[in-house]
C-alpha positions in Angstrom: 111.7 108.8 37.4 110.1 109.7 40.6 107.1 107.3 39.9 109.5 104.4 39.5 111.3 105.2 42.7 108.0 105.3 44.6 106.9 102.0 43.0 110.2 100.3 43.9 110.0 101.5 47.5 106.3 100.3 47.8 107.2 96.9 46.3 110.2 96.5 48.7 107.9 97.5 51.6 105.3 94.9 50.5 108.0 92.3 50.2 109.2 93.1 53.7 105.7 92.9 55.1 105.0 89.6 53.5 108.2 88.1 54.8 107.4 89.5 58.3 104.0 87.8 58.1 105.7 84.5 57.3 105.0 84.2 53.6 107.6 83.6 50.9 106.1 86.1 48.4 103.0 88.2 47.7 101.3 85.4 45.7 101.6 83.0 48.7 100.1 85.7 51.0 97.2 86.3 48.6 96.5 82.6 48.3 96.6 82.2 52.1 94.2 85.1 52.5 91.9 83.7 49.8 92.0 80.3 51.5 91.0 81.8 54.8 88.1 83.8 53.3 86.9 80.6 51.5 87.0 78.7 54.8 85.1 81.6 56.6 82.5 81.5 53.8 82.1 77.8 54.1 81.7 78.0 57.8 79.1 80.7 57.5 77.2 78.6 54.9 77.3 75.6 57.2 76.0 77.7 60.1 73.2 79.1 58.0 72.2 75.5 56.8 72.3 74.3 60.4 70.0 77.1 61.5 67.6 76.4 58.7 67.6 72.7 59.5 66.9 73.4 63.2 64.1 75.8 62.2 62.6 73.2 59.8 62.8 70.5 62.5 61.2 72.7 65.1 58.4 73.5 62.6 57.8 69.8 61.9 57.7 69.1 65.6 55.2 71.9 66.1 53.0 70.6 63.2 53.1 67.1 64.8 52.0 68.5 68.2 49.2 70.5 66.5 48.0 67.4 64.6 48.1 65.3 67.8 46.1 68.1 69.6 43.5 68.1 66.8 43.3 64.3 66.9 42.8 64.4 70.7 40.2 67.2 70.4 38.3 65.2 67.7 38.4 62.1 70.0 37.1 64.1 72.9 34.3 65.6 70.9 33.3 62.2 69.6 33.3 60.8 73.2 31.2 63.7 74.4 28.8 63.2 71.5 28.4 59.6 72.5 28.0 60.4 76.1 25.3 63.0 75.2 23.6 60.4 73.0 23.7 57.8 75.8 22.2 60.3 78.3 19.4 61.2 75.9 18.6 57.5 75.3 18.6 56.9 79.0 16.3 59.8 79.5 13.9 58.5 76.8 14.0 55.0 78.3 13.2 56.5 81.8 10.3 58.5 80.4 9.0 55.5 78.5 9.2 53.4 81.7 7.3 56.1 83.6 4.6 56.3 80.9 4.2 52.5 81.0 3.8 52.7 84.8 1.2 55.4 84.5 -0.6 53.5 81.8 -0.7 50.3 83.9 -1.9 52.4 86.9 -4.8 53.8 84.7 -5.8 50.3 83.6 -5.5 48.6 87.0 -8.1 48.8 89.7 -5.5 48.6 92.4 -3.2 51.5 93.2 0.5 51.4 94.0 0.0 50.4 97.6 -2.3 47.5 96.6 -5.4 49.5 97.6 -8.4 49.9 95.4 -8.4 53.1 93.4 -12.2 53.5 93.8 -12.7 52.9 97.6 -9.2 52.9 98.9 -9.5 49.6 100.7 -7.5 46.4 100.3 -10.7 44.4 99.8 -13.5 46.2 98.1 -17.0 46.4 99.5 -20.0 45.5 97.4 -20.7 49.1 96.9 -17.4 49.8 95.2 -17.4 50.3 91.4 -14.5 47.9 91.0 -15.9 45.1 93.2 -15.3 41.7 91.5 -17.1 39.5 94.0 
């Protein structure tokens, strides 16, 4: 008998609390609580998805930047390689030109200033080895 009295008192207290909270009965209160929990869970799920999407977008942007940096680095390296090649070709052409000048000077009787390589005069004397008469 005592158990039933306690149960009845607890049920009446539960009814009073549900009416005080603005619900018609216990079932309505439970459904309202379940609805609130479901909304909270959905909101949390949306927040997690948004965070994942933001992270994914940031990762994609980082990958694009890295790819662009790699592309610029490759272009810079190619340009530097071409510059080095051009400088080397220029150097070789300069050396070739100098060799041609030296070869021409060896074959010529006249020096750079127009003077004879044998006697050092503009017009050679008969005693010069390169005298042409």
